[in-house]
N, C-alpha and C positions, 0 to 999 in steps of 0.2 A: 467608418468604424461597425465593427459587428455588431449588430442588433443587439443581439443576449446580451451585449456588457453595458446594456443600459437597465437590465433587469434589476429591479430592487434589490435582491441576494447579492449582487455584484459591488463589491468595494477594490477602490484602486489606489493606491497611495500617490503614484505620478500615472495618469492614464496617458499622455504624451508619448510616455517611453515606452508603455505598453504598446504602442501606435507602431512605433519605431522599430519595434523587435518583432514583431507580424510581419511589417512591411518586407525587411530584411530575408526573413526566414522564407517568407512566401515565395522572393526574387530566390533565393538558393536552390530552392526545389526541392521535390519530395525526396530526393534520394539522396540529401542529406540528414534528414531526420532521423532520429529515435527519442522513444517514449519514453520516460522510466516513471514507475508507478509504486505506491506504497499500495498494502489491498486492503487491511483492515479498516473499516470505517474512512474509507477514499474510492476504493472501486466500490464495496459492499456500502448497504447503507447504514447509518447511525441510528436511525429509527423507522420506525410505520407505522402509521396510526396511535403515536405518542407513547409507542412502546420500545423500549432500546432492542435492536438487532444483536444477534452474537456477533464476536471476533471469531477466528478460528479456534483459538485457542478456550473460546466460551463456547462454542460446541462440542466440544469433546468435555470441556469439565461440566458440562450439565447435562450429560448422557446417561444411556443405563450404562454405557461400559464404567462408570466412577462409582466407587462407592460412596456412602451416603456421610462418612468419616473424614474420606480424602475429598468430599466436595466440600466441606465446610475449613478443612485446612487450606485448600486453594482459595475460600472466601474469604480468610482471615489474610494470607499474602495479599489479596486484592486489595484489601481496605486500609493496610498498612502501606503497601508501595504507590497504588496509583492513584493517590492524592501527589506524592512525590515527584513522578511524571509527567503531571499535568501544573507544576506548581512552576509560575513565572517568576517567582523571587530565586529560585536557586537555577545557577549554573549548568551547561551538559557534563559539564567534569565532576560536580558535586552529585551531579545524580548517576553517573556511570557505574560506580562500584557498586552502588544500591540498585541498579536495574540489573545490573549481572547476577547478584543476589537473588532477587526474585526468580529471575528466569531460572535458575539454575536449581533453586528449590522447587519451583513447580515442576522441569522436568522430573526430578527426581522423585517426587511424587507420583507421577503419570507413569515413569517405569514399573514401579512398585504395582502397578493396577494391571500388569498383565495382560495392556491390549491387544485383541486382536483385530489383523489387516482387514481379513474378511468380513468385520462387521463394520469398517469408517464408511461405506458406501453408504447403510442403511442410518448411521447415527447422523450423516450432512441430509440425507433426504428428511429425516424427521426433525430437523432441527428451522428455526425462524429466520437461517440466514438468506439476506435477499441482497442482488447487486441492484448497483443506482439505477434507476429508472433510465432507459436510453442506453444501455450497456451493449445491446446488441448491433446498435450503429457504431460505437464509440470502437467494439471487438471485431465487427465485421471490414471495416472501412480502413482501419489499420492492415489488416491481411489484404485486402483487397489492392491498396497503395502497397505491397509489401515494405512496412515499416514495421521496424523490430519492437516489441511492447518488452521491455525488463520488470518484472516483479521483483520489487526487495520487499522482503517481508520478515519481522521479530518473531511472527507467528507459526503457526507448523505449517508446513512445505504441503503434507500427505491431505491435510483436510483443506487447505484453501482451493489444490489443483483441484481437487474432488466437487467444491460450490463452482469453479470455473467450467469443469469437465459437466455438471450435472446441468450448467445454465447452458451446455451445446456451443461454447464459445471458444475454447481448449486449442486454438490454430497453432499450425507450425510457427509460425512469427512470436509466438511468447514464451518467454524465457522466465523463468522462477527463480530464485535464490530466496531459500529460506532455512526453517529447522527440519531438519527431515528424521525421519524415526528410523528406527534400524533391527528389523525384524530378525528372528532366528528362523531355522529353517521350519519350523511346527508354524509359523506365522505369527508370533506372540512379539509384542515389543520388547525389546533387551535394552534398548539403551537409543541415545541420539546422534547421528552422524558427525563427525567433522566438530568446526568450532562453533560455540555457539553465536547466532547470527543476535544483533540485540540493536535495538534503534539508533546506537550511535556508530554503530561500524559496520552497518547493511551499505555499502556505494561499491558503483563501479571500477572504483580501482581495485578490489578484492578480485574483477576478472583477469588483470593484467595477463596472468600465467594459463588464462583457459582459451579454448577453441573461440570462444565468441568474441572473443576480444577482436580477433581479424576483422570478421564480417562489421565492425562496428567504426574502425580504422577512419572510414572516409563518414562518419555523419556526425558530422562537426555540430550539428543546432539541435537542442533539446527540449524539450515540453515535459516539462517534470511534475507530478501531480501526487500531493499529499496530505494529511491532516493534522500532522504535529512539525514543530520546529526541529525535532531531531530527523525530520524527514530532507532536511534541506543539504543536508550531503550527502545525498545519494548518486547525485552527480561527479561528487568530486572521482578525480583521474579518469575522467572522460577525456579521449585524446584528442587534443587539440581544440579544444572547445570553443566557440565562436561567439553563438548567442544561448542563451539562454531563459525559457518563458517559464514563471513557476505560480504554479495553481494551487492554492491552497484549500479546503473544507475546515472551516470554522463551526465546528459540530456542537459544542462545548460550551458552557463558561464563557460566553460571548465578550459580553462589558469588559471582562477581566482580561481577557488574550488578544481584543482586537488591535489595540495598537500594535504588538509585537509582531501578530501577524502582517499587518500592513507596511512593517516596517522590514519584513524576509520577504513576502512571496508578492509578486507584483498584482497578482490578480488575486483576491481573498473572496470566498462564496458562505456566507451566512445563512447558516440551516439551510443550506438547500440538496434534498436527497435526490438529485438528477445529476446527468451528465450530460444538461443540454450545452453549457457552458464549452467545457473540452469538447464537444461533440461539432459544435458550433466553429469553434477554431480549427480543427482538425480538417475539415469540410473549405474553412478560408484556407488554412494553408494550402492544400490539395487542390484548390481551385476548382470544388464542386460545388457545385449549386444545390 
């Protein structure tokens, strides 16, 4: 077994099953693997030195590009809808219309702010956004072994891409599916592009009609990384899936949600702000010591 899996932050419902999946995926080889990941609070830190780190939405919401009045309205929305998002007693079906309502209202408020594209770089640079410790190895190792990394996010694509870019790891094997801003010819936000991507519809099945699908056709083994129960559907629609290993970061409300996470994820990482376990798994799966 991989030593990192014995770390105190690691919980597994069925360690024997985890071991079997790892063995099967390692045997099948690197060319059969794809990594599907969430972004906010999965690839980025949940907290640093006891202080919450911002999501891609927070980066913009808390920035100089947003008026105080708009900040207050966005905060009100957060206070109403975030408790619903993490409520383990509600079903995904119950949450869905409310989540769509939240993001639609938030996007409408952002469009009213007439945000300038050329200022997004500064906003990201000045924010407290941080990728998890060990991110460099994670991104670089996937590139080195030509393993596609698909990031599905209900956040803001333009902002999260900039976070990855400024960290120096936006490699060619990284593909992001998220909510992208549509700017007018003067570089001012006028709308959001396409269909709203939210926590319950971000999945590989939605790529069936895109060019990305061809290159993924032979990659039947999936390493899925997320931090919410909604992230578990990201691999829905993977072509001919053979094995999936699901890693879940449990960042918040641990006691309340631990059982649900252990029932859903193969490996649960409790209050772990590093990529140590995903990295150890990748090194093992690619036979790299």
